[in-house]
Backbone as ProteinMPNN parsed JSONL, in Angstrom:
{"seq_chain_A": "XXXXXXXXXXXXXXXXXXXXXXXXXXXXXXXXXXXXXXXXXXXXXXXXXXXXXXXXXXXXXXXXXXXXXXXXXXXXXXXXXXXXXXXX", "coords_chain_A": {"N_chain_A": [[111.019, 98.436, 177.005], [111.181, 99.229, 180.032], [112.256, 97.943, 183.343], [109.478, 97.519, 185.802], [109.238, 98.958, 189.176], [107.602, 96.852, 192.048], [106.52, 98.475, 194.135], [105.713, 101.026, 193.524], [103.638, 103.322, 191.734], [103.102, 102.755, 188.492], [102.539, 104.675, 186.626], [103.691, 106.939, 188.223], [106.321, 105.843, 188.112], [107.022, 106.102, 185.118], [106.783, 108.886, 184.708], [109.074, 109.704, 186.664], [110.919, 108.835, 184.57], [110.263, 110.292, 182.189], [110.973, 112.71, 183.223], [113.798, 112.716, 183.988], [114.803, 112.212, 181.605], [114.497, 114.993, 180.658], [116.017, 116.623, 182.238], [118.531, 115.455, 181.392], [118.743, 116.716, 179.296], [118.06, 115.361, 177.195], [115.082, 115.515, 175.938], [115.002, 118.701, 175.082], [114.39, 122.491, 176.418], [111.041, 123.794, 175.322], [110.434, 121.542, 173.508], [108.942, 119.142, 171.954], [107.591, 116.458, 173.853], [107.353, 112.75, 173.993], [104.413, 111.341, 172.755], [101.256, 110.419, 173.656], [100.674, 107.837, 172.635], [103.181, 107.101, 171.838], [104.173, 106.859, 174.337], [102.656, 104.681, 175.561], [103.365, 102.747, 173.911], [106.337, 102.414, 174.278], [106.667, 102.201, 176.884], [105.033, 99.965, 177.422], [102.319, 100.062, 178.302], [99.048, 100.934, 179.623], [96.904, 103.238, 178.265], [95.671, 105.15, 179.739], [97.551, 105.302, 182.003], [99.642, 106.124, 180.843], [98.6, 108.74, 180.348], [98.075, 109.805, 182.892], [100.897, 109.89, 183.753], [101.849, 111.99, 181.755], [99.925, 114.009, 182.923], [100.961, 114.103, 185.449], [103.417, 115.414, 185.214], [102.624, 117.825, 183.732], [101.088, 118.842, 185.768], [103.503, 119.579, 187.514], [104.561, 121.558, 186.464], [106.579, 120.752, 184.853], [106.165, 120.414, 182.198], [104.07, 121.696, 179.598], [100.733, 121.927, 177.952], [99.986, 121.933, 174.673], [96.873, 122.915, 172.731], [95.951, 120.575, 170.638], [99.0, 119.987, 169.473], [100.366, 118.716, 171.259], [102.282, 117.749, 173.921], [105.14, 119.599, 175.671], [108.405, 120.564, 176.71], [108.638, 122.583, 179.369], [109.898, 125.829, 179.675], [113.077, 126.721, 181.21], [113.61, 128.331, 184.007], [115.218, 131.652, 183.388], [115.047, 131.217, 180.896], [113.812, 132.241, 177.986], [110.589, 132.862, 178.203], [108.532, 132.538, 176.212], [106.246, 130.235, 174.88], [106.772, 127.903, 172.223], [106.388, 128.525, 168.691], [103.32, 128.017, 166.78], [103.124, 125.659, 164.485], [102.876, 125.919, 160.809]], "CA_chain_A": [[110.417, 98.653, 178.327], [111.544, 99.094, 181.418], [111.227, 96.922, 184.691], [108.915, 98.703, 186.524], [109.576, 98.39, 190.447], [106.526, 96.624, 192.051], [106.206, 99.341, 194.953], [105.605, 102.387, 192.971], [102.887, 103.144, 190.495], [103.713, 102.68, 187.013], [102.636, 106.266, 186.027], [104.714, 107.921, 188.808], [107.847, 105.537, 187.406], [107.186, 106.772, 183.934], [107.06, 110.345, 184.71], [110.078, 109.953, 186.751], [111.806, 108.42, 183.533], [110.501, 111.339, 181.358], [111.771, 113.98, 184.132], [115.084, 112.318, 184.002], [115.206, 112.575, 180.196], [114.231, 116.174, 180.392], [116.966, 117.427, 182.785], [119.632, 115.401, 181.13], [118.618, 117.388, 177.874], [117.356, 114.438, 175.857], [114.268, 116.532, 175.593], [115.195, 120.455, 175.691], [112.996, 123.202, 176.704], [110.267, 123.945, 174.649], [110.541, 120.675, 172.445], [107.899, 118.135, 172.268], [107.645, 115.148, 174.805], [106.834, 111.592, 173.383], [103.168, 111.492, 172.912], [100.623, 109.336, 174.503], [100.83, 106.731, 171.876], [104.381, 106.647, 171.953], [104.51, 106.185, 175.722], [102.053, 103.373, 175.8], [104.318, 101.544, 173.059], [107.631, 102.245, 174.811], [106.421, 101.331, 178.148], [103.726, 98.448, 177.572], [101.481, 100.571, 179.7], [97.818, 101.37, 179.251], [96.771, 104.674, 177.532], [95.491, 105.865, 181.149], [98.453, 105.285, 182.75], [100.783, 107.07, 179.943], [97.978, 109.969, 180.563], [98.432, 109.938, 183.947], [102.416, 110.62, 183.681], [101.914, 112.931, 181.523], [99.317, 114.595, 183.394], [101.719, 114.751, 186.327], [104.425, 116.406, 184.819], [101.865, 119.206, 183.49], [100.791, 119.632, 187.231], [104.192, 119.838, 188.296], [105.111, 122.603, 185.894], [107.867, 120.312, 184.244], [105.789, 120.467, 180.623], [102.888, 122.344, 179.288], [100.416, 121.244, 176.713], [99.435, 122.891, 173.28], [96.005, 122.004, 172.393], [96.318, 119.614, 168.966], [99.958, 119.646, 169.209], [101.088, 117.832, 172.142], [102.999, 118.065, 175.543], [106.236, 120.23, 175.158], [109.006, 121.058, 177.931], [108.812, 123.964, 180.047], [111.319, 126.78, 179.72], [113.609, 126.973, 182.602], [114.017, 129.735, 184.917], [116.098, 132.304, 182.543], [115.162, 131.04, 179.493], [112.953, 132.818, 177.313], [109.41, 132.41, 178.79], [107.466, 132.401, 174.885], [106.31, 129.333, 174.225], [106.659, 127.723, 170.702], [105.191, 129.023, 167.639], [102.387, 127.096, 166.268], [103.633, 125.207, 162.787], [101.861, 126.636, 159.944]], "C_chain_A": [[111.452, 98.833, 179.161], [110.98, 98.146, 182.351], [110.696, 97.98, 185.316], [109.098, 97.996, 188.288], [108.065, 98.541, 190.742], [105.759, 97.567, 193.079], [105.638, 100.629, 194.671], [104.648, 102.495, 191.71], [103.58, 103.546, 189.373], [103.671, 104.165, 186.476], [103.749, 107.091, 186.956], [106.253, 107.192, 188.245], [107.903, 106.192, 186.221], [107.479, 108.347, 183.954], [108.33, 110.621, 185.435], [111.341, 109.562, 185.645], [111.915, 109.773, 182.557], [111.291, 112.601, 182.095], [112.975, 114.088, 184.174], [115.688, 112.603, 182.652], [115.362, 114.378, 179.922], [115.321, 117.209, 181.052], [118.213, 116.722, 182.234], [120.014, 115.709, 179.563], [118.448, 116.284, 176.925], [115.842, 115.213, 175.289], [114.773, 118.222, 176.074], [113.988, 120.945, 176.066], [112.602, 123.358, 175.33], [110.279, 123.18, 172.999], [109.751, 119.596, 173.017], [108.125, 116.782, 172.954], [107.0, 113.826, 174.008], [105.184, 111.783, 173.654], [102.481, 110.33, 173.358], [100.726, 107.908, 173.847], [102.146, 106.148, 172.009], [105.064, 106.042, 173.335], [104.072, 105.054, 176.196], [102.746, 102.463, 174.991], [105.446, 101.587, 173.89], [107.765, 101.664, 176.068], [105.333, 100.283, 178.596], [102.972, 98.833, 178.321], [99.938, 100.888, 179.089], [97.833, 102.928, 178.772], [96.52, 105.411, 178.855], [96.441, 106.044, 182.124], [99.633, 106.236, 182.329], [99.81, 108.669, 180.22], [98.137, 110.291, 181.899], [99.763, 110.703, 184.225], [102.166, 112.124, 183.154], [101.066, 114.313, 182.113], [100.251, 115.36, 184.873], [102.853, 115.556, 186.354], [103.915, 117.992, 184.426], [101.93, 120.028, 184.654], [102.068, 120.068, 187.978], [105.222, 121.295, 187.671], [106.573, 122.102, 184.728], [107.496, 120.759, 182.365], [104.317, 121.425, 180.82], [102.537, 121.933, 178.065], [99.697, 122.708, 175.832], [98.283, 122.193, 172.941], [96.176, 121.886, 170.676], [97.618, 119.401, 168.59], [100.912, 119.046, 170.027], [101.356, 118.302, 173.528], [104.522, 118.693, 175.126], [106.647, 120.384, 176.72], [108.997, 122.27, 178.491], [109.833, 124.633, 179.689], [111.865, 126.746, 181.205], [113.826, 128.402, 182.816], [115.317, 130.485, 184.134], [116.023, 132.262, 181.155], [113.765, 132.017, 179.002], [111.46, 132.156, 177.369], [108.341, 132.047, 177.529], [107.355, 130.845, 174.367], [106.528, 128.767, 172.567], [105.781, 128.182, 169.632], [104.593, 128.071, 167.028], [103.008, 126.629, 164.701], [102.301, 125.801, 162.098], [101.111, 125.423, 158.943]], "O_chain_A": [[112.607, 98.531, 178.858], [109.855, 97.648, 182.371], [111.194, 99.101, 185.423], [109.084, 96.791, 188.539], [107.314, 99.421, 190.324], [104.529, 97.573, 193.033], [105.104, 101.283, 195.567], [104.877, 101.792, 190.727], [104.428, 104.433, 189.271], [104.646, 104.729, 185.977], [104.586, 107.814, 186.416], [107.212, 107.921, 187.991], [108.857, 106.964, 186.117], [108.334, 108.889, 183.253], [108.898, 111.654, 185.081], [112.505, 109.916, 185.829], [112.963, 110.294, 182.176], [112.104, 113.318, 181.513], [113.511, 115.182, 184.349], [116.801, 113.106, 182.499], [116.17, 114.899, 179.154], [115.524, 118.336, 180.602], [119.219, 117.351, 182.562], [120.938, 115.312, 178.854], [118.79, 116.487, 175.76], [115.717, 115.384, 174.077], [114.839, 118.696, 177.208], [112.903, 120.367, 176.119], [113.334, 123.186, 174.355], [110.201, 123.692, 171.882], [109.796, 119.186, 174.177], [108.961, 116.035, 172.446], [105.994, 114.088, 173.348], [104.776, 112.327, 174.681], [103.093, 109.266, 173.444], [100.855, 106.912, 174.56], [102.322, 104.953, 172.244], [105.969, 105.224, 173.498], [104.687, 104.379, 177.022], [102.742, 101.294, 175.378], [105.602, 100.471, 174.384], [108.636, 100.863, 176.406], [104.938, 99.922, 179.705], [102.719, 98.062, 179.247], [99.892, 101.082, 177.874], [98.799, 103.665, 178.968], [97.26, 106.376, 179.048], [96.261, 106.842, 183.044], [100.36, 106.902, 183.067], [100.474, 109.704, 180.271], [98.439, 111.482, 181.979], [99.83, 111.812, 184.757], [102.236, 113.154, 183.825], [101.432, 115.457, 181.845], [100.271, 116.532, 185.248], [103.22, 116.256, 187.298], [104.515, 119.036, 184.68], [102.398, 121.153, 184.829], [101.943, 120.812, 188.951], [106.193, 121.842, 188.193], [107.297, 122.837, 184.057], [108.281, 121.234, 181.545], [103.719, 121.732, 181.852], [103.33, 121.616, 177.178], [99.213, 123.802, 176.124], [98.379, 120.973, 172.801], [96.419, 122.73, 169.814], [97.794, 118.752, 167.56], [102.076, 118.847, 169.681], [100.685, 119.141, 174.129], [105.047, 118.153, 174.152], [105.882, 120.374, 177.685], [109.527, 123.128, 177.786], [110.813, 123.978, 179.335], [111.141, 126.746, 182.2], [114.12, 129.322, 182.053], [116.414, 129.939, 184.251], [116.647, 132.957, 180.353], [112.873, 132.369, 179.774], [111.16, 131.145, 176.735], [107.374, 131.332, 177.79], [108.177, 130.32, 173.615], [106.327, 129.646, 171.729], [104.554, 128.199, 169.73], [105.308, 127.141, 166.654], [103.292, 127.507, 163.887], [101.186, 126.055, 162.553], [100.238, 125.742, 158.136]]}, "name": "protein", "num_of_chains": 1, "seq": "XXXXXXXXXXXXXXXXXXXXXXXXXXXXXXXXXXXXXXXXXXXXXXXXXXXXXXXXXXXXXXXXXXXXXXXXXXXXXXXXXXXXXXXX"}
């Protein structure tokens, strides 16, 4: 777990950590980011807090959601814009 700053919402701090991981290549484009359950376990927060962090990343265009599959890192500018194929 990370130590949360008292002056910023936890969901925003989680979104910042996930964004940093995306930027440093921990989560490359078109790969799945941690699930809601994984985020709640890693950061020790309620599912509503984790959900708000994921929603913020999606609204900023950093990630996108595939129904029933989870959230994925958005392709970077210049990358192939085709989302990943659904597993069979």
